[in-house]
DSSP file (Angstrom, degrees, kcal/mol; ACC not computed):
  #  RESIDUE AA STRUCTURE BP1 BP2  ACC     N-H-->O    O-->H-N    N-H-->O    O-->H-N    TCO  KAPPA ALPHA  PHI   PSI    X-CA   Y-CA   Z-CA
    1    1 A M              0   0    0      0, 0.0     2,-0.5     0, 0.0     0, 0.0   0.000 360.0 360.0 360.0 138.0  120.9  146.7  121.0
    2    2 A I        -     0   0    0      4,-0.0     3,-0.0     3,-0.0     0, 0.0  -0.754 360.0-133.8 -89.8 127.5  124.6  146.6  121.9
    3    3 A M    >>  -     0   0    0     -2,-0.5     4,-1.8     1,-0.1     3,-0.5  -0.689   8.8-141.1 -82.2 126.6  126.8  145.2  119.1
    4    4 A P  H 3> S+     0   0    0      0, 0.0     4,-2.1     0, 0.0     5,-0.2   0.862 100.4  53.3 -57.2 -39.9  129.3  142.7  120.6
    5    5 A M  H 3> S+     0   0    0      1,-0.2     4,-2.5     2,-0.2     5,-0.1   0.857 107.0  53.0 -65.8 -32.8  132.2  143.7  118.3
    6    6 A K  H <> S+     0   0    0     -3,-0.5     4,-2.6     2,-0.2    -1,-0.2   0.891 107.0  52.1 -67.4 -39.2  131.7  147.4  119.4
    7    7 A V  H  X S+     0   0    0     -4,-1.8     4,-1.3     2,-0.2    -2,-0.2   0.917 111.4  47.2 -61.9 -43.2  131.9  146.3  123.1
    8    8 A L  H  < S+     0   0    0     -4,-2.1     4,-0.3     1,-0.2     3,-0.3   0.931 112.5  49.1 -63.6 -45.3  135.2  144.5  122.3
    9    9 A E  H >< S+     0   0    0     -4,-2.5     3,-0.9     1,-0.2    -2,-0.2   0.907 112.5  47.3 -60.8 -43.6  136.6  147.5  120.4
   10   10 A E  H 3< S+     0   0    0     -4,-2.6    -1,-0.2     1,-0.2    -2,-0.2   0.724 115.8  45.2 -71.9 -21.5  135.7  149.9  123.2
   11   11 A N  T >< S+     0   0    0     -4,-1.3     3,-1.9    -3,-0.3    19,-0.4   0.230  75.2 137.1-110.7  14.2  137.2  147.7  125.9
   12   12 A L  T <  S+     0   0    0     -3,-0.9    19,-0.2    -4,-0.3     3,-0.1  -0.422  81.6   9.8 -61.7 132.3  140.5  146.8  124.2
   13   13 A N  T 3  S+     0   0    0     17,-4.2     2,-0.3     1,-0.3    -1,-0.3   0.705 112.1 108.8  65.8  22.8  143.3  147.0  126.9
   14   14 A K  S <  S-     0   0    0     -3,-1.9    16,-2.4    16,-0.4     2,-0.3  -0.819  79.2 -90.5-121.9 166.4  140.7  147.4  129.6
   15   15 A H  E     +A   29   0A   0     -2,-0.3    56,-2.6    14,-0.2     2,-0.3  -0.601  50.9 169.0 -79.3 130.4  139.5  145.1  132.4
   16   16 A V  E     -AB  28  70A   0     12,-3.2    12,-2.4    -2,-0.3     2,-0.4  -0.928  28.3-139.2-135.6 161.0  136.5  142.9  131.5
   17   17 A A  E     -AB  27  69A   0     52,-2.4    52,-3.0    -2,-0.3     2,-0.5  -0.988  17.6-157.3-119.3 133.9  134.7  139.9  133.0
   18   18 A L  E     -AB  26  68A   0      8,-2.9     8,-2.3    -2,-0.4     2,-0.6  -0.944   6.1-152.9-112.7 129.5  133.6  137.0  130.8
   19   19 A L  E     -AB  25  67A   0     48,-2.4    47,-3.3    -2,-0.5    48,-1.4  -0.902  22.3-154.6 -95.6 123.3  130.8  134.7  131.7
   20   20 A L  E >   - B   0  65A   0      4,-2.8     3,-2.1    -2,-0.6    45,-0.2  -0.549  28.3-105.8 -97.7 163.6  131.4  131.4  129.9
   21   21 A K  T 3  S+     0   0    0     43,-2.3    44,-0.1     1,-0.3    -1,-0.1   0.785 120.9  56.8 -57.3 -29.8  128.9  128.7  128.9
   22   22 A D  T 3  S-     0   0    0     42,-0.2    -1,-0.3     2,-0.1     3,-0.1   0.226 121.5-107.9 -89.0  16.6  130.1  126.4  131.7
   23   23 A N  S <  S+     0   0    0     -3,-2.1     2,-0.2     1,-0.3    -2,-0.1   0.549  74.2 139.2  70.6  11.5  129.3  129.2  134.2
   24   24 A R        -     0   0    0     22,-0.0    -4,-2.8    24,-0.0     2,-0.5  -0.579  43.8-144.1 -79.5 151.2  132.9  130.1  134.9
   25   25 A V  E     -AC  19  47A   0     22,-0.6    22,-2.3    -6,-0.2     2,-0.5  -0.978  11.6-165.4-118.6 124.4  133.8  133.8  135.2
   26   26 A L  E     -AC  18  46A   0     -8,-2.3    -8,-2.9    -2,-0.5     2,-0.5  -0.940   0.8-165.3-110.6 127.0  137.1  135.0  133.9
   27   27 A D  E     +AC  17  45A   0     18,-2.9    18,-2.6    -2,-0.5     2,-0.3  -0.936  34.0 111.9-109.1 130.9  138.4  138.5  134.9
   28   28 A G  E     -A   16   0A   0    -12,-2.4   -12,-3.2    -2,-0.5     2,-0.6  -0.981  65.8 -69.9-175.0-176.1  141.2  140.0  133.0
   29   29 A V  E     -AC  15  42A   0     13,-2.6    13,-2.5    -2,-0.3     2,-0.7  -0.852  42.9-130.8 -98.4 121.6  142.5  142.6  130.6
   30   30 A L  E     + C   0  41A   0    -16,-2.4   -17,-4.2    -2,-0.6   -16,-0.4  -0.602  36.0 165.6 -72.7 110.9  141.3  142.2  127.0
   31   31 A T  E     -     0   0A   0      9,-2.8     2,-0.3    -2,-0.7    10,-0.2   0.542  59.0  -4.5-107.4  -9.2  144.4  142.5  124.9
   32   32 A G  E     + C   0  40A   0      8,-1.3     8,-2.8     2,-0.0    -1,-0.3  -0.967  51.8 178.5-174.1 160.5  143.1  141.2  121.6
   33   33 A Y  E     - C   0  39A   0     -2,-0.3     2,-0.2     6,-0.2     6,-0.2  -0.969  14.3-143.7-159.9 166.2  140.3  139.7  119.6
   34   34 A D    >   -     0   0    0      4,-1.4     3,-2.0    -2,-0.3    -2,-0.0  -0.674  43.1 -82.8-127.6-174.9  139.4  138.6  116.1
   35   35 A D  T 3  S+     0   0    0      1,-0.3   -30,-0.1    -2,-0.2     0, 0.0   0.670 126.9  56.1 -65.4 -16.9  136.4  138.6  113.7
   36   36 A Y  T 3  S-     0   0    0      2,-0.1    -1,-0.3    27,-0.0    26,-0.1   0.303 117.7-112.2 -95.4   7.9  135.1  135.4  115.4
   37   37 A M    <   +     0   0    0     -3,-2.0     2,-0.3     1,-0.3    -2,-0.1   0.672  63.4 155.1  65.5  19.3  135.1  137.1  118.8
   38   38 A N        -     0   0    0     23,-0.2    -4,-1.4    24,-0.1     2,-0.3  -0.603  30.2-153.7 -68.6 140.2  138.0  134.8  120.0
   39   39 A M  E     -CD  33  60A   0     21,-2.7    21,-3.0    -2,-0.3     2,-0.5  -0.904  21.1-150.0-127.0 148.3  139.6  136.8  122.7
   40   40 A V  E     -CD  32  59A   0     -8,-2.8    -9,-2.8    -2,-0.3    -8,-1.3  -0.974  21.6-174.9-112.6 126.0  143.1  137.1  124.4
   41   41 A L  E     -CD  30  58A   0     17,-2.9    17,-2.8    -2,-0.5     3,-0.3  -0.961   8.5-155.7-122.6 140.3  143.1  138.2  128.0
   42   42 A D  E    S+C   29   0A   0    -13,-2.5   -13,-2.6    -2,-0.4    15,-0.2  -0.743  74.3  20.8-107.7 160.0  146.1  138.9  130.2
   43   43 A D  E    S-     0   0A   0     -2,-0.3     2,-0.2   -15,-0.2    -1,-0.2   0.887  86.3-175.7  52.8  45.4  146.3  138.8  134.0
   44   44 A V  E     - D   0  56A   0     12,-2.9    11,-3.2    -3,-0.3    12,-1.2  -0.517  16.3-172.9 -81.3 137.8  143.3  136.4  134.1
   45   45 A E  E     -CD  27  54A   0    -18,-2.6   -18,-2.9     9,-0.2     2,-0.7  -0.994  18.7-140.0-124.3 135.5  141.7  135.2  137.3
   46   46 A E  E     -CD  26  53A   0      7,-2.9     7,-2.0    -2,-0.4     2,-0.7  -0.860  19.9-139.3 -94.3 117.8  139.0  132.6  137.4
   47   47 A A  E     -CD  25  52A   0    -22,-2.3   -22,-0.6    -2,-0.7     5,-0.2  -0.674  27.8-177.8 -81.9 114.6  136.5  133.6  140.1
   48   48 A G        -     0   0    0      3,-2.0   -24,-0.0    -2,-0.7    -1,-0.0  -0.495  40.8-102.0-104.0 177.1  135.4  130.6  142.0
   49   49 A E  S    S+     0   0    0     -2,-0.2     3,-0.1     1,-0.2    -1,-0.1   0.872 118.6  17.1 -67.0 -36.7  132.8  130.1  144.8
   50   50 A E  S    S-     0   0    0      1,-0.2     2,-0.3     0, 0.0    -1,-0.2   0.648 132.4  -0.5-112.6 -19.4  135.5  129.9  147.5
   51   51 A S        -     0   0    0     -5,-0.1    -3,-2.0     2,-0.0     2,-0.4  -0.955  65.1-108.9-158.1 173.3  138.7  131.3  145.9
   52   52 A T  E     -D   47   0A   0     -2,-0.3     2,-0.5    -5,-0.2    -5,-0.2  -0.904  23.0-149.4-113.5 146.7  140.2  132.8  142.8
   53   53 A K  E     -D   46   0A   0     -7,-2.0    -7,-2.9    -2,-0.4     2,-0.4  -0.962  13.5-133.7-117.0 125.9  142.7  131.0  140.6
   54   54 A K  E     +D   45   0A   0     -2,-0.5    -9,-0.2    -9,-0.2   -10,-0.0  -0.656  28.2 170.7 -79.3 126.7  145.3  133.0  138.7
   55   55 A L  E     -     0   0A   0    -11,-3.2     2,-0.4    -2,-0.4   -10,-0.2   0.558  23.5-153.1-112.6 -13.9  145.6  131.8  135.1
   56   56 A G  E     +D   44   0A   0    -12,-1.2   -12,-2.9   -14,-0.1     2,-0.4  -0.616  64.7   8.1  79.0-131.1  147.8  134.4  133.4
   57   57 A T  E    S-     0   0A   0     -2,-0.4     2,-0.4   -15,-0.2   -15,-0.2  -0.751  74.7-178.0 -91.5 132.2  147.3  134.8  129.7
   58   58 A V  E     -D   41   0A   0    -17,-2.8   -17,-2.9    -2,-0.4     2,-0.5  -0.977  23.4-149.2-133.5 141.3  144.3  133.0  128.2
   59   59 A I  E     -D   40   0A   0     -2,-0.4     2,-0.5   -19,-0.2   -19,-0.2  -0.960  21.2-163.3-107.0 124.7  142.8  132.6  124.8
   60   60 A V  E     -D   39   0A   0    -21,-3.0   -21,-2.7    -2,-0.5     2,-0.3  -0.928  18.9-126.0-114.0 127.7  139.0  132.2  124.9
   61   61 A R    >   -     0   0    0     -2,-0.5     3,-2.0   -23,-0.2     4,-0.3  -0.542  19.5-133.2 -69.6 130.5  137.0  130.9  122.0
   62   62 A G  G >  S+     0   0    0     -2,-0.3     3,-1.4     1,-0.3    -1,-0.1   0.806 102.4  62.8 -56.7 -33.6  134.2  133.4  121.1
   63   63 A S  G 3  S+     0   0    0      1,-0.3    -1,-0.3   -27,-0.1   -26,-0.1   0.628  98.3  58.3 -70.8 -11.3  131.5  130.7  120.9
   64   64 A N  G <  S+     0   0    0     -3,-2.0   -43,-2.3   -44,-0.1     2,-0.5   0.511  85.6  97.2 -91.6  -6.0  132.1  129.9  124.7
   65   65 A V  E <   +B   20   0A   0     -3,-1.4   -45,-0.2    -4,-0.3     3,-0.1  -0.730  40.0 172.7 -93.4 128.0  131.3  133.4  125.8
   66   66 A V  E    S+     0   0A   0    -47,-3.3     2,-0.3    -2,-0.5   -46,-0.2   0.821  70.4   7.9 -93.2 -42.3  127.8  134.2  127.1
   67   67 A R  E     -B   19   0A   0    -48,-1.4   -48,-2.4     2,-0.0     2,-0.5  -1.000  54.2-153.0-148.1 142.2  128.4  137.7  128.4
   68   68 A I  E     -B   18   0A   0     -2,-0.3   -50,-0.2   -50,-0.2    -3,-0.0  -0.977  17.0-171.5-114.2 122.6  131.1  140.4  128.3
   69   69 A V  E     -B   17   0A   0    -52,-3.0   -52,-2.4    -2,-0.5     2,-0.1  -0.943  16.9-139.6-119.3 112.1  131.0  142.8  131.3
   70   70 A P  E      B   16   0A   0      0, 0.0   -54,-0.2     0, 0.0   -59,-0.0  -0.426 360.0 360.0 -63.6 142.5  133.3  145.9  131.2
   71   71 A K              0   0    0    -56,-2.6   -55,-0.2    -2,-0.1   -44,-0.0   0.415 360.0 360.0-101.8 360.0  134.8  146.6  134.7
């Protein structure tokens, strides 16, 4: 089993994709996280069905994340 905190540690300052509970996908660079798995991402783009939306820097609450995919 892969430990979520280990995934965050190994992918700090790297590109990741987050699948959120509301089925949105955020692509960005993981620049920080805390013990609650809240994450800070830079250069974030929200991947939509027809286009992508640039969001810049985003703070994501850990409880909203379903999956973390290293890029």
